[in-house]
C-alpha positions as a Markdown table, in Angstrom:
| # | Residue | x | y | z |
|---|---|---|---|---|
| 1 | Met | -49.8 | 9.4 | 0.2 |
| 2 | Leu | -47.3 | 9.0 | -2.9 |
| 3 | Gln | -46.0 | 12.1 | -1.8 |
| 4 | Ala | -45.1 | 10.9 | 1.5 |
| 5 | Leu | -43.9 | 7.3 | 0.0 |
| 6 | Val | -41.1 | 9.1 | -1.9 |
| 7 | Phe | -40.1 | 11.1 | 1.4 |
| 8 | Thr | -39.6 | 8.4 | 3.3 |
| 9 | Leu | -37.9 | 6.3 | 0.0 |
| 10 | Ala | -35.7 | 9.5 | -0.3 |
| 11 | Ser | -34.6 | 10.0 | 3.2 |
| 12 | Ala | -34.0 | 5.9 | 3.5 |
| 13 | Asp | -31.3 | 6.9 | 0.5 |
| 14 | Met | -30.5 | 9.5 | 2.4 |
| 15 | Thr | -30.0 | 7.5 | 5.5 |
| 16 | Leu | -27.9 | 5.0 | 3.5 |
| 17 | Asp | -25.7 | 6.9 | 1.8 |
| 18 | Arg | -24.3 | 8.7 | 5.0 |
| 19 | Ser | -24.0 | 5.1 | 7.0 |
| 20 | Arg | -22.2 | 4.2 | 4.0 |
| 21 | Phe | -19.9 | 7.0 | 4.0 |
| 22 | Leu | -19.1 | 6.7 | 7.8 |
| 23 | His | -18.2 | 3.1 | 7.3 |
| 24 | Gly | -16.1 | 4.2 | 4.7 |
| 25 | Leu | -14.5 | 7.0 | 6.5 |
| 26 | Phe | -13.8 | 4.3 | 9.8 |
| 27 | Phe | -12.2 | 1.8 | 8.3 |
| 28 | Cys | -10.5 | 4.3 | 5.6 |
| 29 | Cys | -8.9 | 6.0 | 8.7 |
| 30 | Ile | -7.7 | 2.3 | 10.4 |
| 31 | Thr | -6.1 | 1.4 | 7.4 |
| 32 | Leu | -4.5 | 5.2 | 6.8 |
| 33 | Met | -3.2 | 4.8 | 10.9 |
| 34 | Phe | -1.7 | 1.5 | 10.5 |
| 35 | Trp | 0.0 | 1.8 | 7.4 |
| 36 | Gly | 1.1 | 5.2 | 8.7 |
| 37 | Met | 2.5 | 3.5 | 12.0 |
| 38 | Leu | 3.9 | 0.9 | 10.4 |
| 39 | Pro | 7.5 | 2.1 | 9.1 |
| 40 | Ile | 7.9 | 3.8 | 12.4 |
| 41 | Ala | 7.4 | -0.1 | 14.1 |
| 42 | Leu | 9.7 | -1.0 | 11.3 |
| 43 | Lys | 12.2 | 1.6 | 11.6 |
| 44 | Arg | 12.2 | 0.3 | 15.8 |
| 45 | Ser | 12.3 | -3.3 | 14.5 |
| 46 | Thr | 15.8 | -2.6 | 12.9 |
| 47 | Gly | 17.7 | -2.6 | 16.2 |
| 48 | Phe | 16.6 | -5.9 | 17.5 |
| 49 | Ile | 16.2 | -7.9 | 14.2 |
| 50 | Asp | 17.0 | -8.7 | 10.3 |
| 51 | Pro | 14.4 | -7.8 | 7.8 |
| 52 | Val | 14.6 | -11.4 | 6.5 |
| 53 | Thr | 13.3 | -12.9 | 10.3 |
| 54 | Leu | 10.9 | -9.7 | 10.8 |
| 55 | Thr | 9.6 | -10.5 | 7.0 |
| 56 | Trp | 9.0 | -14.2 | 7.5 |
| 57 | Leu | 7.3 | -13.8 | 10.8 |
| 58 | Arg | 5.0 | -11.3 | 9.8 |
| 59 | Phe | 4.2 | -13.7 | 6.4 |
| 60 | Ala | 4.0 | -16.4 | 9.3 |
| 61 | Phe | 1.5 | -15.1 | 11.0 |
| 62 | Ala | -0.5 | -13.4 | 8.9 |
| 63 | Gly | -0.5 | -17.2 | 6.5 |
| 64 | Ile | -1.6 | -19.1 | 9.7 |
| 65 | Val | -4.4 | -17.2 | 10.9 |
| 66 | Met | -5.4 | -16.4 | 7.2 |
| 67 | Leu | -5.7 | -20.1 | 6.7 |
| 68 | Met | -7.8 | -20.3 | 9.7 |
| 69 | Trp | -10.2 | -18.0 | 8.6 |
| 70 | Gln | -10.8 | -19.2 | 4.8 |
| 71 | Ala | -11.8 | -22.8 | 6.1 |
| 72 | Arg | -13.9 | -22.0 | 8.2 |
| 73 | Gln | -15.3 | -19.7 | 5.2 |
| 74 | Gly | -15.1 | -22.8 | 2.9 |
| 75 | Lys | -13.4 | -20.6 | 0.9 |
| 76 | Leu | -10.6 | -22.9 | 0.2 |
| 77 | Ser | -12.0 | -25.0 | -2.9 |
| 78 | Glu | -11.0 | -22.2 | -5.2 |
| 79 | Phe | -7.6 | -23.8 | -5.3 |
| 80 | Arg | -9.3 | -26.3 | -7.5 |
| 81 | Asn | -9.2 | -24.0 | -10.0 |
| 82 | Leu | -5.5 | -23.3 | -10.1 |
| 83 | Ser | -3.7 | -24.6 | -14.0 |
| 84 | Gly | 0.3 | -24.9 | -14.0 |
| 85 | Thr | 0.2 | -21.2 | -14.8 |
| 86 | His | -1.5 | -19.7 | -12.5 |
| 87 | Ser | 0.5 | -21.4 | -9.9 |
| 88 | Val | 3.9 | -19.8 | -11.5 |
| 89 | Arg | 2.2 | -16.5 | -11.5 |
| 90 | Leu | 1.5 | -17.1 | -7.9 |
| 91 | Ile | 5.3 | -18.1 | -7.2 |
| 92 | Val | 6.3 | -15.0 | -8.8 |
| 93 | Ala | 3.8 | -12.8 | -7.3 |
| 94 | Gly | 4.7 | -14.2 | -3.8 |
| 95 | Thr | 8.8 | -13.7 | -4.6 |
| 96 | Met | 7.9 | -9.8 | -5.4 |
| 97 | Leu | 5.7 | -9.4 | -2.4 |
| 98 | Ile | 9.1 | -11.0 | -0.2 |
| 99 | Val | 10.9 | -8.7 | -2.0 |
| 100 | Asn | 8.5 | -5.8 | -1.4 |
| 101 | Tyr | 8.4 | -6.3 | 2.4 |
| 102 | Thr | 12.2 | -7.2 | 2.9 |
| 103 | Phe | 13.4 | -3.9 | 0.8 |
| 104 | Met | 10.8 | -1.9 | 2.7 |
| 105 | Val | 12.4 | -2.8 | 5.9 |
| 106 | Trp | 16.2 | -2.8 | 4.8 |
| 107 | Gly | 15.5 | 0.8 | 3.6 |
| 108 | Leu | 14.6 | 2.0 | 6.7 |
| 109 | Ser | 18.0 | 1.7 | 8.3 |
| 110 | Tyr | 18.9 | 4.3 | 5.9 |
| 111 | Leu | 15.6 | 6.8 | 5.9 |
| 112 | His | 13.4 | 8.8 | 8.6 |
| 113 | Pro | 9.8 | 6.7 | 8.6 |
| 114 | Gly | 8.4 | 9.6 | 6.7 |
| 115 | Ala | 10.9 | 9.7 | 3.9 |
| 116 | Ala | 10.2 | 6.2 | 3.1 |
| 117 | Gln | 6.6 | 6.3 | 3.0 |
| 118 | Leu | 7.4 | 9.3 | 0.6 |
| 119 | Ser | 9.8 | 7.8 | -1.4 |
| 120 | Phe | 6.9 | 4.7 | -1.7 |
| 121 | Gln | 4.6 | 6.7 | -3.5 |
| 122 | Leu | 6.1 | 6.1 | -6.6 |
| 123 | Ala | 4.7 | 2.7 | -6.9 |
| 124 | Pro | 1.5 | 4.2 | -8.6 |
| 125 | Leu | 4.0 | 5.5 | -11.6 |
| 126 | Phe | 5.4 | 1.9 | -11.5 |
| 127 | Leu | 1.7 | 0.5 | -11.6 |
| 128 | Thr | 0.8 | 2.8 | -14.5 |
| 129 | Leu | 4.0 | 1.8 | -16.6 |
| 130 | Gly | 3.5 | -1.9 | -15.7 |
| 131 | Gly | 0.0 | -1.6 | -16.9 |
| 132 | Trp | 0.4 | 0.4 | -19.9 |
| 133 | Leu | 3.1 | -2.0 | -21.1 |
| 134 | Phe | 2.2 | -5.2 | -20.2 |
| 135 | Leu | -1.8 | -4.8 | -19.8 |
| 136 | Lys | -2.3 | -2.2 | -22.5 |
| 137 | Glu | -4.4 | 0.2 | -20.6 |
| 138 | Arg | -4.4 | 3.7 | -21.6 |
| 139 | Val | -2.0 | 6.1 | -20.2 |
| 140 | Phe | -3.0 | 9.8 | -20.9 |
| 141 | Trp | -1.1 | 13.3 | -20.6 |
| 142 | Gln | -2.9 | 14.5 | -17.3 |
| 143 | His | -1.2 | 11.2 | -16.1 |
| 144 | Trp | 2.3 | 12.0 | -17.2 |
| 145 | Ala | 1.8 | 15.6 | -15.7 |
| 146 | Cys | 1.2 | 14.3 | -12.3 |
| 147 | Phe | 4.0 | 12.1 | -12.8 |
| 148 | Ala | 6.3 | 14.6 | -13.3 |
| 149 | Leu | 5.0 | 17.1 | -10.6 |
| 150 | Met | 5.6 | 14.1 | -8.4 |
| 151 | Ala | 9.4 | 13.9 | -9.7 |
| 152 | Val | 9.8 | 17.6 | -8.9 |
| 153 | Gly | 8.3 | 17.0 | -5.5 |
| 154 | Met | 10.7 | 14.4 | -4.8 |
| 155 | Leu | 13.7 | 16.7 | -5.7 |
| 156 | Leu | 12.5 | 19.1 | -3.2 |
| 157 | Phe | 11.8 | 16.8 | -0.5 |
| 158 | Phe | 15.6 | 15.3 | -0.5 |
| 159 | His | 17.0 | 18.5 | -1.3 |
| 160 | Pro | 19.3 | 18.8 | 1.7 |
| 161 | Ala | 20.6 | 15.2 | 0.9 |
| 162 | Leu | 21.4 | 15.9 | -3.2 |
| 163 | Glu | 23.1 | 19.7 | -1.4 |
| 164 | Ser | 25.7 | 17.3 | 1.2 |
| 165 | Ser | 26.0 | 14.5 | -1.4 |
| 166 | Ala | 24.3 | 12.5 | 1.1 |
| 167 | Gly | 25.3 | 8.4 | 0.0 |
| 168 | Met | 23.3 | 6.9 | 2.7 |
| 169 | Thr | 19.7 | 8.8 | 1.7 |
| 170 | Gly | 20.7 | 7.9 | -1.8 |
| 171 | Leu | 20.9 | 4.7 | -1.0 |
| 172 | Gly | 17.6 | 4.4 | 1.1 |
| 173 | Phe | 16.2 | 5.9 | -1.8 |
| 174 | Leu | 17.3 | 3.2 | -4.5 |
| 175 | Ile | 16.3 | 0.2 | -2.3 |
| 176 | Ile | 12.8 | 1.4 | -1.5 |
| 177 | Gln | 12.6 | 2.1 | -5.4 |
| 178 | Val | 13.5 | -1.6 | -5.4 |
| 179 | Ser | 10.7 | -2.3 | -3.0 |
| 180 | Ala | 7.9 | -0.6 | -4.8 |
| 181 | Leu | 9.2 | -2.0 | -8.1 |
| 182 | Gly | 8.1 | -5.6 | -6.6 |
| 183 | Trp | 4.7 | -4.6 | -5.0 |
| 184 | Thr | 4.1 | -3.3 | -8.7 |
| 185 | Ala | 4.6 | -6.7 | -10.4 |
| 186 | Tyr | 2.9 | -8.6 | -7.3 |
| 187 | Ala | 0.1 | -6.1 | -8.0 |
| 188 | Leu | 0.1 | -6.9 | -12.0 |
| 189 | Leu | 0.3 | -10.6 | -11.5 |
| 190 | Gln | -2.7 | -10.1 | -8.6 |
| 191 | Lys | -4.8 | -8.6 | -10.8 |
| 192 | Ser | -4.4 | -11.5 | -13.6 |
| 193 | Leu | -5.2 | -13.6 | -11.0 |
| 194 | Phe | -8.5 | -12.6 | -10.0 |
| 195 | Arg | -10.5 | -14.7 | -12.3 |
| 196 | Val | -9.6 | -17.7 | -10.6 |
| 197 | Leu | -9.0 | -16.7 | -7.1 |
| 198 | Ser | -10.1 | -14.3 | -4.4 |
| 199 | Pro | -7.8 | -11.4 | -3.3 |
| 200 | Ser | -7.8 | -13.2 | 0.2 |
| 201 | Asn | -7.4 | -16.1 | -1.3 |
| 202 | Ile | -4.2 | -15.3 | -3.3 |
| 203 | Leu | -2.7 | -13.5 | -0.3 |
| 204 | Leu | -2.9 | -16.8 | 1.3 |
| 205 | Cys | -1.1 | -18.6 | -1.3 |
| 206 | Ile | 1.4 | -15.4 | -1.3 |
| 207 | Tyr | 1.8 | -16.1 | 2.9 |
| 208 | Leu | 2.3 | -19.3 | 2.6 |
| 209 | Tyr | 5.0 | -19.5 | -0.1 |
| 210 | Ala | 6.5 | -17.3 | 1.6 |
| 211 | Leu | 6.6 | -18.7 | 5.4 |
| 212 | Val | 8.3 | -22.1 | 3.6 |
| 213 | Val | 10.4 | -20.5 | 0.9 |
| 214 | Met | 12.4 | -18.0 | 3.3 |
| 215 | Leu | 12.6 | -20.1 | 6.9 |
| 216 | Pro | 15.7 | -21.3 | 5.4 |
| 217 | Phe | 17.2 | -17.8 | 5.7 |
| 218 | Ala | 15.3 | -16.8 | 8.6 |
| 219 | His | 16.9 | -16.4 | 12.2 |
| 220 | Pro | 13.5 | -18.0 | 14.2 |
| 221 | Ala | 15.6 | -18.7 | 17.5 |
| 222 | Ser | 16.2 | -15.1 | 17.4 |
| 223 | Leu | 13.0 | -14.1 | 18.5 |
| 224 | Leu | 13.6 | -15.9 | 21.3 |
| 225 | Thr | 15.7 | -13.7 | 23.0 |
| 226 | Leu | 13.9 | -10.6 | 22.4 |
| 227 | Asp | 12.8 | -8.6 | 25.5 |
| 228 | Ala | 9.3 | -7.4 | 26.3 |
| 229 | Gln | 9.1 | -4.2 | 24.5 |
| 230 | Asp | 10.5 | -5.9 | 21.1 |
| 231 | Arg | 8.1 | -8.5 | 21.2 |
| 232 | Trp | 5.5 | -6.1 | 21.4 |
| 233 | Val | 6.8 | -4.1 | 18.0 |
| 234 | Ala | 7.2 | -7.3 | 16.3 |
| 235 | Leu | 3.6 | -8.5 | 17.0 |
| 236 | Phe | 2.5 | -5.2 | 16.3 |
| 237 | Cys | 4.1 | -5.6 | 12.4 |
| 238 | Cys | 2.2 | -9.0 | 12.4 |
| 239 | Val | -1.2 | -7.8 | 13.5 |
| 240 | Asn | -1.1 | -4.3 | 11.2 |
| 241 | Thr | -0.4 | -6.8 | 8.1 |
| 242 | Leu | -4.1 | -8.7 | 8.6 |
| 243 | Val | -5.6 | -5.1 | 10.0 |
| 244 | Ala | -4.5 | -2.5 | 8.0 |
| 245 | Tyr | -4.9 | -4.6 | 4.5 |
| 246 | Gly | -8.6 | -5.7 | 6.3 |
| 247 | Ser | -9.4 | -2.5 | 7.0 |
| 248 | Phe | -8.5 | -1.7 | 3.2 |
| 249 | Ala | -10.5 | -4.2 | 1.8 |
| 250 | Gln | -13.8 | -3.1 | 4.1 |
| 251 | Ala | -13.4 | 0.4 | 3.0 |
| 252 | Met | -13.7 | -0.4 | -0.6 |
| 253 | Arg | -17.1 | -1.9 | 0.1 |
| 254 | Tyr | -18.2 | 1.3 | 1.3 |
| 255 | Trp | -16.4 | 3.6 | -1.0 |
| 256 | Gln | -15.4 | 4.0 | -4.5 |
| 257 | Thr | -11.9 | 3.1 | -5.3 |
| 258 | Val | -11.3 | 6.7 | -6.6 |
| 259 | Gln | -12.1 | 7.6 | -3.0 |
| 260 | Val | -10.0 | 5.4 | -0.7 |
| 261 | Ser | -6.8 | 5.7 | -3.0 |
| 262 | Ala | -6.9 | 9.4 | -2.6 |
| 263 | Cys | -7.4 | 8.9 | 1.5 |
| 264 | Ile | -4.6 | 6.7 | 1.8 |
| 265 | Ala | -2.9 | 9.3 | -0.6 |
| 266 | Met | -2.2 | 10.6 | 3.2 |
| 267 | Thr | 0.0 | 8.0 | 4.5 |
| 268 | Pro | 3.3 | 10.1 | 4.3 |
| 269 | Val | 1.7 | 12.9 | 6.2 |
| 270 | Val | 0.0 | 10.4 | 8.9 |
| 271 | Thr | 3.9 | 8.6 | 9.4 |
| 272 | Phe | 5.3 | 12.3 | 9.4 |
| 273 | Ile | 3.1 | 13.5 | 12.3 |
| 274 | Leu | 3.2 | 10.5 | 14.2 |
| 275 | Thr | 7.1 | 10.3 | 13.9 |
| 276 | Glu | 7.2 | 14.0 | 15.0 |
| 277 | Val | 4.8 | 12.6 | 18.3 |
| 278 | Cys | 7.4 | 10.0 | 19.0 |
| 279 | Val | 9.9 | 12.4 | 18.9 |
| 280 | Gly | 8.2 | 14.7 | 21.2 |
| 281 | Tyr | 7.4 | 12.0 | 23.9 |
| 282 | Gly | 10.6 | 10.4 | 23.7 |
| 283 | Phe | 9.3 | 7.1 | 22.4 |
| 284 | Phe | 12.2 | 4.9 | 20.7 |
| 285 | Ser | 14.4 | 8.1 | 20.7 |
| 286 | Asp | 17.5 | 5.7 | 19.9 |
| 287 | Val | 16.6 | 5.3 | 16.8 |
| 288 | Ile | 13.3 | 7.5 | 15.7 |
| 289 | Phe | 14.9 | 11.2 | 15.3 |
| 290 | Ser | 12.5 | 14.5 | 13.9 |
| 291 | Ala | 12.8 | 14.9 | 10.8 |
| 292 | Glu | 14.1 | 18.5 | 10.5 |
| 293 | Ala | 12.0 | 19.2 | 7.3 |
| 294 | Asp | 13.0 | 22.6 | 5.9 |
| 295 | Gln | 10.0 | 24.7 | 4.2 |
| 296 | Leu | 11.2 | 23.4 | 0.2 |
| 297 | Ser | 11.0 | 19.9 | 1.5 |
| 298 | Leu | 7.1 | 19.9 | 3.3 |
| 299 | Leu | 6.5 | 21.9 | 0.0 |
| 300 | Gly | 8.2 | 18.9 | -2.1 |
| 301 | Met | 6.1 | 16.4 | 0.2 |
| 302 | Gly | 2.8 | 18.3 | -0.5 |
| 303 | Leu | 3.8 | 18.2 | -4.3 |
| 304 | Val | 3.9 | 14.1 | -4.2 |
| 305 | Val | 0.6 | 13.7 | -2.2 |
| 306 | Leu | -0.9 | 16.4 | -4.1 |
| 307 | Ala | 0.0 | 14.1 | -7.4 |
| 308 | Ala | -0.7 | 11.0 | -5.9 |
| 309 | Ile | -4.9 | 12.2 | -5.3 |
| 310 | Ser | -4.7 | 14.0 | -8.5 |
| 311 | Val | -4.0 | 10.6 | -10.5 |
| 312 | Gln | -6.5 | 8.8 | -8.5 |
| 313 | Leu | -9.0 | 11.2 | -8.9 |
| 314 | Leu | -8.0 | 12.0 | -12.9 |
| 315 | Ser | -8.3 | 8.3 | -14.1 |
| 316 | Pro | -11.5 | 7.5 | -14.0 |
| 317 | Ala | -12.9 | 10.7 | -15.1 |
| 318 | Leu | -10.7 | 10.7 | -18.2 |
| 319 | Glu | -11.8 | 6.8 | -18.9 |
| 320 | Lys | -15.6 | 8.1 | -18.7 |
| 321 | Arg | -14.4 | 10.6 | -21.4 |
| 322 | Arg | -13.1 | 8.5 | -23.9 |
| 323 | Ile | -15.4 | 6.0 | -23.2 |
| 324 | Lys | -18.2 | 8.9 | -24.0 |
| 325 | Ala | -16.1 | 9.8 | -27.3 |
| 326 | Leu | -16.1 | 6.6 | -29.1 |
| 327 | His | -20.0 | 6.1 | -27.9 |
| 328 | Ala | -20.1 | 9.7 | -29.5 |
| 329 | Leu | -18.5 | 8.1 | -32.6 |
| 330 | Val | -20.6 | 5.1 | -33.0 |
| 331 | Pro | -23.5 | 6.8 | -35.3 |
| 332 | Leu | -21.0 | 8.6 | -37.6 |
| 333 | Thr | -19.9 | 4.9 | -38.4 |
| 334 | Asp | -23.2 | 3.6 | -38.9 |
| 335 | Arg | -23.8 | 6.2 | -41.3 |
């Protein structure tokens, strides 16, 4: 009887683990696909709308939908806990996310979608440095090794542009790094606000702030002149913001952070594949072209992705080792 009970419980745990894995895999794949498609849609949008207006539209759409959702869930009461310092942090975080969104679209005017997505992989480096400088988080030598590998991969990937002194490619790369720095500042500020606001309400505040602040610089009237195809592209960019971040949040419920982060690090590869599919079928042929990457560039892309995954996998293991070493020292100290 006892053996049967143990077997039943073990089977239930295996079923639950399998269910959690499949749910996590599903939501992670949705996130990967939508973030992989986004640079292609943003690249297409550069032909019919300016970056500021598109970013304003994305924030406005996401803000209105999220406001209705949070109000329906009764979660707006959290804002009573906001102090003046928290409000300032929210404003700065919102400004940094505006920089992130706008400069990403601007950078795509000079870069292949896959190259832009790969260039953004330096964001984990900036985030680690930010945590080290401002949050006093520990950075191990293995992290620096991964970041060095990432730098080598970047140089290999962009070697055709470096050899030909292609100024536009270099400019596009620098613009994407400004976008990555904006995202890093937003992420660090968001982390400092988790004690008073949920991630959803932080994003809601930022979206509504951007809707108001960007309006004087946007041109909403130009949206009325778009043809049917351009409207679908703009709508996809708006929906992408909600679906990708929503799926990302769901994936975090079922998988560990390390698993999700390692999966998301494959986004540049997905973008490259989807771009070549668009080229093969002739989609958006006026703005989407083949990367024509040689073997050295593909090797560089592989190194960048490998380094990004390694950082995510190493971080928790190194932290556990550090804590274990500290615990081992406690008996010695007591003596």
